[in-house]
C-alpha positions as CSV (number, residue, x, y, z in Angstrom):
1,M,0.0,0.0,0.0
2,T,1.4,3.4,-1.0
3,S,0.2,6.9,-0.6
4,T,1.1,10.0,-2.5
5,L,0.0,13.6,-2.0
6,S,-0.9,15.0,-5.5
7,N,-1.0,18.6,-6.4
8,S,-4.7,18.7,-5.6
9,R,-6.6,18.6,-2.3
10,F,-6.7,14.8,-2.5
11,L,-4.6,12.1,-0.8
12,D,-4.1,9.2,-3.2
13,L,-3.9,5.8,-1.4
14,D,-3.2,2.6,-3.2
15,A,-4.4,-0.9,-2.2
16,T,-4.2,-4.3,-3.8
17,I,-7.2,-6.4,-4.6
18,T,-6.9,-10.0,-3.4
19,K,-8.1,-13.1,-5.3
20,R,-11.3,-13.0,-3.3
21,G,-12.0,-9.4,-4.4
22,Q,-11.1,-7.8,-1.1
23,A,-9.0,-4.8,-0.3
24,T,-7.8,-3.4,3.0
25,I,-9.1,0.1,3.8
26,P,-6.0,2.1,4.8
27,V,-5.8,3.1,8.5
28,A,-5.8,6.8,7.5
29,V,-9.2,6.3,5.7
30,R,-10.6,4.3,8.6
31,R,-9.6,7.0,11.1
32,L,-10.9,9.8,8.9
33,L,-14.3,8.1,8.5
34,N,-14.3,6.8,12.1
35,I,-15.0,3.3,11.0
36,G,-13.8,0.0,12.6
37,P,-14.3,-3.7,12.4
38,Y,-17.9,-4.8,11.5
39,D,-19.0,-1.2,10.6
40,R,-20.8,-0.9,7.3
41,I,-19.7,1.4,4.5
42,T,-21.4,2.7,1.4
43,F,-19.7,3.0,-2.0
44,R,-21.2,5.8,-4.1
45,I,-20.1,5.1,-7.7
46,D,-20.2,7.5,-10.7
47,P,-19.7,5.2,-13.6
48,A,-19.3,8.0,-16.1
49,K,-16.3,9.4,-14.3
50,K,-15.1,6.1,-12.9
51,H,-15.2,7.8,-9.5
52,I,-16.0,6.1,-6.2
53,T,-16.8,7.8,-2.9
54,L,-16.6,5.8,0.3
55,R,-18.5,6.8,3.4
56,P,-19.9,5.2,6.5
57,A,-23.3,3.6,5.9
58,M,-26.3,5.4,7.5
59,T,-28.1,3.6,10.2
60,L,-31.6,4.0,11.5
61,E,-30.1,5.9,14.5
62,D,-28.4,8.3,12.1
63,T,-31.6,9.3,10.5
64,F,-33.5,9.8,13.8
65,G,-34.7,13.4,14.0
66,S,-33.7,14.3,10.5
67,V,-37.3,15.0,9.5
68,K,-39.7,17.1,11.6
69,P,-42.7,15.0,12.5
70,L,-46.1,16.1,11.3
71,G,-49.0,16.6,13.6
72,T,-47.4,16.3,17.0
73,E,-50.2,18.1,18.8
74,K,-52.9,15.9,20.5
75,D,-55.7,17.5,18.5
76,D,-53.8,16.8,15.3
77,F,-53.4,13.2,16.2
78,R,-57.1,12.9,17.1
79,H,-58.1,14.5,13.9
80,V,-55.8,12.3,11.8
81,T,-57.0,9.2,13.7
82,Q,-60.6,10.1,13.0
83,I,-59.9,10.6,9.3
84,A,-58.3,7.1,9.2
85,K,-61.2,5.6,11.0
86,D,-63.7,7.2,8.6
87,E,-61.8,6.1,5.6
88,H,-61.6,2.5,6.9
89,I,-65.4,2.5,7.6
90,A,-66.0,3.8,4.1
91,R,-63.9,1.0,2.6
92,V,-65.4,-1.8,4.6
93,T,-69.0,-0.7,4.0
94,K,-68.3,-0.2,0.3
95,D,-67.0,-3.8,0.1
96,L,-69.9,-5.1,2.1
97,K,-72.5,-2.9,0.3
98,I,-74.4,-2.5,3.6
99,L,-74.9,1.2,4.1
C-alpha cells in the first residue's frame, strides 16, 4: 500500500485487490471516517467518471430526528385518527355494500 499527495486537495492511497476481491481500507481512511471492524460502509459510484466515494453507511439511528414529525399536537393526532377511521369504515361498508 502506498500513498502520495498529489497537487490537488486529494490524498491518493493505493491498495491491492486480493483473489477474493477484497482490499484493506487504509488506516488513514478508517480514522478519517471513524470506522472500525464490523462497521458498514457505502460505496457511491459515478460510472461515467469512474469515481468512487466511500462513506460510513447510514443507520436508522443516524436518520432519527432528521425529519420534523407532522401533527405532534394531541388535537392533530385525534383529527388524523378520526380521518383514518372514517376512511376505513367507508372502505369496509363499500366492500360489504351494507350502508
